[in-house]
N, C-alpha and C positions, 0 to 999 in steps of 0.2 A: 841422760838416757841414751844419746848416741855412743858415749865410751862403754857402757855396760853391753850395746849391742856388739861392739867392736870385740870387746874382750871375750864376750860369749861366743863369738863367731870364731875367732882366733882359737881358743881352747877346744873347741869342738872338732875344728880342721884338723889340729894337731893329734887329738885322741883318734879320729877316723882314719888318718894317713899313715900313723906311726905307732900306734899302741894296740894292743888287744885288751878284752875287758879285765884280763888277770894283770896286766901291766899299769893299769890306770883306774882309779876307782872313781865312776862318773859321779858320786855325790861330791867328792872332793874336787873335781874339775869345776863343776857349776856350783858349788858351796857360796852362801853369802850370809853371813851373820847378821847381816842387816834385815833379813827377811825370816824371822823367828815365828812359829805358830802362834806362840802366846802374845804376840804384838798385833795381830790382826784378826779380824772378824773369820770365822770358820769358813764361810763359802767362798771369800774371794782368795783366803789361803789355798784351799783345796784347789781351785782353780789354776793358781800359780803353780802348786806342787805337780798337778797333771801335766803343764805346760813343760815344766822344768824335766820331767821324766820322758817326755817326748822328744824333746831338744837332744838329751842325753842318748836315745835309742837311735834317733834319725835324726842329725844335725843337718837337716836342709835350711835353705833360706827361711821357708815359709814357718817351719817350726820354730826358728830363732826368733822369727818377728812375733809370732803367737806369745813365745815366753815373754819379750819385752813388753808386748801389749798388757799381759798379766801382772807383771811387775807393775805396770803404772795403774793397773786396777784395784792393787791391794787396798784394801780399807784397814783404817785403825781400829782396834779391838772395841772401842767404844761406840763405833755405829751400830745402828738397828740393821735387822735383815729379817726374812720370813714375816713380814708385815702383810696385815689382811683387815679388811673391813667385813663385818658380819650383822646382818639383820639381828636385832636385839630389843624386842617390844616394839613399840609401835613406830613404822617405817615412815610416818609423816614428822617425828620430832625426835627420833634416837638412833644411835647407831654404835654399835659395839666395835672396838679395834684390839688386835693383838700383835704384838712382835716379840723377836727374842734379840738378846744381846748376850755377849759373851758372859761367863760367871763373874760376879763382882761388879759388874756396871749396873747400878741400882736406879741411877737417875732415867727420866724418860716422862714424856707427856704427847698428848696429841694436839696438832694446832690444826683449825680450819678455816677457810677463808671462803665465803658467800661468792665465788667466782668460778665459771667453769674451766678455764685454763690459766690458773694463778701461776704467777712467777715467783721466784724466792722473794724476790723485794716486796710482794705484797703480803706476805707473811709478816714480814718487818713492822709492816703499819696495821693491817686489817684482822690479824689473826685473833680468833677465840682459842682458847687453851682449856685442855681438859687433863687432869691430873692422872696418872697410871698407877696401878698398883704393881710392886714387882714382886714375883715368887721365883724361889730358888728351885729349879726342877730338881727330881732324882738324879743320880748319876746314871745316864741312859747311854746304850748302846748306839755308836755312832756308825761304826762298819758293820756290825753282826758278824756272820759267817760266811756269806755268800762269796763266791770267788769273784764274780764280776764286780762287787763292791770293793774288795781288796784291791783288785787290779785297777778300778777308777779312781779310787783315791790314793792309793800308794801308803795305805797305814794298815797296820797289822790287824788281824781278826779281833773282834771283841773290844775294840777300842772304846772307851766309855768317857763321857764328858756331861759336866753340869752346864745349863744355861740360866738366864734369867727371862723368865716368861712375864712380859708387861702387859697389862689388860687395862683399857680406858672405856669409859661410856660416856658418849657425847650425848645430851639432853638439851631439850628446849631449843632444838633447830627449828627452822622455818620451812613449812611444808612447802612442796614443789620448787625446791630450790637447789640449783647446782652447787656441790661444795668441791673445793680441791682440799687435800690434807696431807700432813706428813707426820711421821712421828720421830721422836729422839728427843735431843736437848741441844742447847746453845753449842754450834760448833760441830755437831754431829747429828745432823739430818738425814731422814731416809730421803728417796726420790719421791715426787710428788704424784699422788694418786687420786682418783675422783669418783664421787658418785651421786645421785641426786635423790633427794627425799621425795615421798611418794605426795602428789598432789592433794591439796584440801578435799576436793571433791574429784577424786580419779576417775577419769574415763578409761577409754581403752589402753592397754599397756601390753608389752612384751617382756619373756624372761627366757634366759637360756637353761636348757638341761644338756648337762654334761654327767659322765659316769664311768667308773671303772678304769682308771689311769693305771692303776698296778705298777707304780714306778719301780723299775729296777735298773736295767741295762740301757745303754744310750739309744738304742731303738724306741723302747719304750717311752723314754723321754722326749726323745724328738716327735714321736707321733702325737703325743698329748699336747706338745707345744704347738705344732702345726696344726690341730685342731683348735686350740685356744686363739691362735692369731687368725684364721680363718672365721671362727665365731664372732669375734668382735669385728671383724671387717664387714662380715655379712649382717649383723644386728646390732649396729653402732648404737643405737636407741635403747638395749636392753636394759632393765632396771635391777635385775640381779641374776645371778647364776646358780641354781640348785645343783647340788652335788652329793648323791647319796650313797657314798662310801667308796671304799677300796681305793684310797688314794695311793697306798702303796703296796708293795708285794710281802714283805717279811713282817710279820708281827710276832706276836708271844714274846719270850723274854729276851730272845738275841734279836730283837727288831733293829731296823737300820735308820736312825734319826739322819742319814745322809739321803735316804729316799725322800723323806718328808721335806727335807731341805731343797731337793730338787723340784719337788710341786710348786713350793713358793717362790724360788728363785729362777727356775726355768720354765717348767712346762706350763702351768697355770699364771704365770705373771703377767701376761698380756690381757687376760681377764681381770685379775685382781686389780690392775692399776684404773680399771674404766668403771668397775662396779661392785658390790658387796656380793659375798658368797653366802649361801645357804645349805649348809653342810650338816650330815649324819654320818655316822660310823658304819663301817662294813666289817665283815670278820677278817679279813687281812689286816684291817687295823686295829685289832685286838691286841693289847699289850698292857700287862702291869706297870709298864714304864709311863703310861697315860700321856703319850705324846699327843693325841686328839684332843686331851683336856687343856695340854699347854699350849696348844697352837690356835685355839679358837674362843671366841667370846660371845656366845649366844646365851639367850635367856635361859637361866637353870632353875626355875621355880619349881619343876616337876621334882627333881632331885631334892630341893628343900623341903619337898611336901613328903615325898615317899622314901628318901634316903636309900634309893636302890640302884640306878645304873652305874656301871663300873666309871664312865666319862661324865664329866659335866657338859650340859648343853647338848645332849643327843636327842633330847624330846622336848619340842616347843612349838607355839603356834603364833602366827600373826595373821592380821589381815590386810590385804592389799587389794585396793579397788573393791571391785564385786567378789572377791575370792578369799576363802579361808583357807590358810595352808596349815595343816597338821604334819609336823616332821616328826617321826619318830623312828625308834630302833627296837627290834625285837632280839638284839644281840643277847641280850639278859634273861633270855626266856628260862632259863635253867636255876635262877635264883628261888628261893626258898624250895619249892619242889614241882615237878611237872611229871606227866606220864605222857606217853605216844602209844595211842592203841586206837588207830582207825579214827573215825569220825567222834570219838568220846574222849579223845586227847584233852588234856588240860594243861594249864601253867598258872600257878600262883600269881606270878608276875603279869603275865598278859591278862588274865582275867580279873584279877584283884588289884591291879593297878594301872595299867595302860588302858583296860577298857574303860573304867571310870574317869581318867583323865580325858579321852577323846569325848564322852558324853558331855563332859563338863565344858569342854572348850565349844560345842556345838550348841550347848544352852546359853553360854556367855554371848556367842556371836551369832544369833539365830536369821539373821535378815541379809546375809550374803547369798548370791544367786549360786555360786559354785563352791564346792567343797572338794579340797584337792589334798592327797595325802602323799609324803613322800617318805619311802624307806628303803633301805638297801635289800634285805631279804625279800623274796617273792611269795606271794599267795598262790599265783600260778605262773607257770614258765614252761616252755617248750624245748629246754635244750638239756645241757649237761647236769643242771641241777633240778630238774623236774622230778627225780626218783631219790633227792636227799631225804633223810630221817625226819627232819624238822618240819617241812612244809605242811603235812597234814595236821601237826598241832597247830599250828600257824591259822590254818584253815577254820579249823575246830573252834579257836579261841576268837579269832579276827572278824571272820564273816558276820556272826551276830552284831559286833560292833559297827561294821561297816553299814549292815542293814538298818541298824537302829539310828545312826548318824547320817546317813543317806548320802555316803561318799559318791561323787561323782567320777573323780577320776583317781586311780592310784598309779602314782609314778614310782617306778622300782628298777633296781640295778642287778648286780649279781649274775645274770644269766649271759651276758655280754653278746646277746643275739636281738635283732630288731624283732619285737613280737607285739602285735596289736591284738588284744584278748577282749571279747566280749562285747556289750556290756554282759555282765555275767548274773543270772538268778542267784542269790545269796543263799536260798533254801535248798535248792538241788543242784547246783553247781553246773547249771545248763546255760547255753547261750540264748539270749533274748532276740530271736532273729526278727521279729517284727520292729525292732527298735533300731534297725541298720538298713541305710538306704545310700544310693549313689554309688556303690562300690563300682570301680572299673574293674573288667576281667581282662587280665593280662596271660601270657604264656607262663607256665610253671618252670621254675628252675629250683631244682633240689637244693641249691646252696643259697641262693639269693631270694626266692620267692616259693615256698612249697604250696600256698593255698592258692596262687594265681588271681589273688585279690590286690587291689592298690586303692588309695583313697578312701573314701565313705563317709557318711554321716553317722554319728553313733548317738543315739538318745539314752541318757541316763535316769528317766523318771522311777525305773524300777530295778536297777542294777547298776553295778560299777564297771567303768572301762579301765582296763589294766593295759599299762604301756611301759615297755622297756625298750630303750633306744640304743641297743648295742652299746659299742665302748668307745670312749674318746682316744682311746690308746691302742695296743697292739695286740692283747690277749683277746682270742676270738674263739667262740664256739658256733656250731652248726645246727640248724632246725632239725629235730626228730621227725621221722616220716609217722604217718598215720599207723602203719603196721608195728612200728617199734612201740609207740604208746599205748595200742591195743595190748600188745604181748606184756608189756610191763604193768597192766592193771591187775590189782588183787583186792578180794574182800578179806583177807585172811590177815588179822592184826598181826600174827608172828611173822608172816612173809613181809609184810609192810616194813619191818624193821631192820630188813636186810641191806638198806641202801641201794637197791636195784629194783623196788617198785614204787607205785603211786596208787590212791585210792580214789582217782578221778575218773568217772566211767566216760567213755567217749571224749578221752581228752582233747584229741586233735580238734574237735568240732568248735571248742572254744576259741580258736586261733581264727577270729572273723575277718580279719584285714592282712596287710603285707606281713609276711612270717619268713625270715631269712637272715642271712648275713651280708652286710654291705660290703665287708672286705676292705675297709679303709676306715679310718678314725671318723667318729660320726658326733654330730650334735644336734640337737632340735630346739627350735623357736618356737615357744607357746607364745599365742597371744590370746588375751582375755579380753573378748568382744561383748557388746551387748547382747548379742544374738548366739554366740557360741564361744568355744575355746577352739581355735584353729592350732593346728600342729603341722608345722613344716620342718621335714627331716632333710638333713645334708650330709655329704661326705665331705671331707676337708682334703684339699691339695697343698702340696709343699710349695706353691707360690702365694699361700694366702687368700686363695680364693676356693669357692663351695660349689656343689653341685646338688641342687634340689632333686631328691629321689621319692618323696611322697608328702603328699598334704593331704589332711583329714580333719574333720569337725567333730566336735562333742556338744552337743545341743541338751537343754533341759527345759520341759515346757510346764512341768507343774512344780509349784511352790515348794520349797522344802518345809519340813516339819522339825520339831526337837524332840528328843527322847522324854519321855515321861517319868519323872522322879530320879532319883540319882542315889546309886549304892555309894555307901562309905566302907572302904576296905577296913576289916578288922585290924590291922597291923596300925591304923591312925588311932592312937589313944589320945584323951584330953585334948582333942581339936573337934571342930564342928564344921562342917560344910553346909551352907544354905543357899537358896536361891532367892533373890529379891528382884522385882522389874525385870526378870528374865536374865540377871546376872548372877554369875558365880561368886560367892564369898567364902572366905575360909577364916574361922576364928582359931587363934594360935598364941599362946604365951600371953594374952590379954590385950592383943591386936587383932584388927580384921585386915584380911588382905583380899585385894581383888585377883582375878585369875591371873594377872600378869605378876603378882608377887608384891605388888605395891602397898603399902599401909594406907587405908582409907579413913579408919578410926580407931580409937583405944577401946572402944566398946566390946 
């Protein structure tokens, strides 16, 4: 290593002192055929390549040392990367895992040790192993076309690569147990990560909410990492992290897998090593290259029944403690057919598939105290997405579902502003003011808090509480004023479709708590308690600490009911859904499945 460093230093000094760029080719000066791209994992090779280019451009002692460090950090092509654990089914006994390897590396498994901080030696003696299923990806765009990605990677535009996506499902785990895990195979193991299964009789617990990292340039990557570090330092006992989409900036055909790589290997890596992720997709993640599908291993029962979503595992549910989580995507609202026409807007996908699924999950899990939904798109929002074309259709289709299913809290993303909304009456879209108490009145700030409210207790007996926690990254929107919201209101369906208007009368009144832009990467700790859901929201600092800027409570005083009856979509042919002892079952191809997609009988 010392020899490499001395040679690099000597070469760069010669180039700097005696040559112009035309006289010496920097690539030749620092070329080393030992370090070929095809021999190393993509993340480690790109880090090396970036360091090499920096040393060529500016051969300082620091840059040359950074290059030597990246040479030492190069990983062989067989090593795993982009690893993540995801809740998949019953969090007491199951956990999903996914990771990437270079194309052609098909071997792989996940190993677990029932120990909180296991070391490599523990895996040699105490590991339980679960086989992985390898899938070759499409040939997907690595760099895309954005100039900042080309600059950051040193690779040409539209560079395409294939990978192997490995997925494994660990089952029959012990409830209430701390596990350490790693993925790969003999001689090629990942770093060790951790999670804890749900307790058999789970009491109070906390989880993290982070959203909209929009990874692209170094500022966005570093801000999201700073947020992740502060989050795990502040909430070290969080059971999982919900992330409702927009992981990356560039979707569509020329999406950038480099951006996804940064999410797993840099920005959210501190969270991934400590807990499972609960993801769903955002509009910027949309791509026919299926990056989302390749990167996560969540329950896919919805797609097995309805055959509709673009991505696997974007619609699923699970119960944790006293809460039912309904994770969903409205991204595919356009499938089959839809109309956007004021309150009469319809979508076959939302009305015919997603709505019945919501009702089925509530019927199958009637006894949880809290019902929490998680989605990227907004039913209500107060910033740059409030006048989008689609939200009137989302409200028309989903508000009746939220009413029937008595959803307590809707966790949203997409709007990049801190927004406390409701509880909202689903029949007339008005705030239920007598369900709000304990708000603190503070000075109004047009950017940080337009309402002048802070804190508060919000009762969800008769309506849903909507929450957007700004962004864990750098892309920020700002709250709209009452005057602007009133000027954008229309009752004309034709005007509503111009992407400049909304159909929510007195929209600003729905913002019943803090409403503004924290102007820093933000995360929220949600604690499920016996008497409330407690929200503590923080801004993250570069030193790994965080500042609390809002605390509020959501309470429910009435017991939940369940929807009466269950609509079966016309698209489901030769199948039968039925309710038995309060549980949903599906008959298909001679088998009977429960709501989690598990075969329970052959009748």
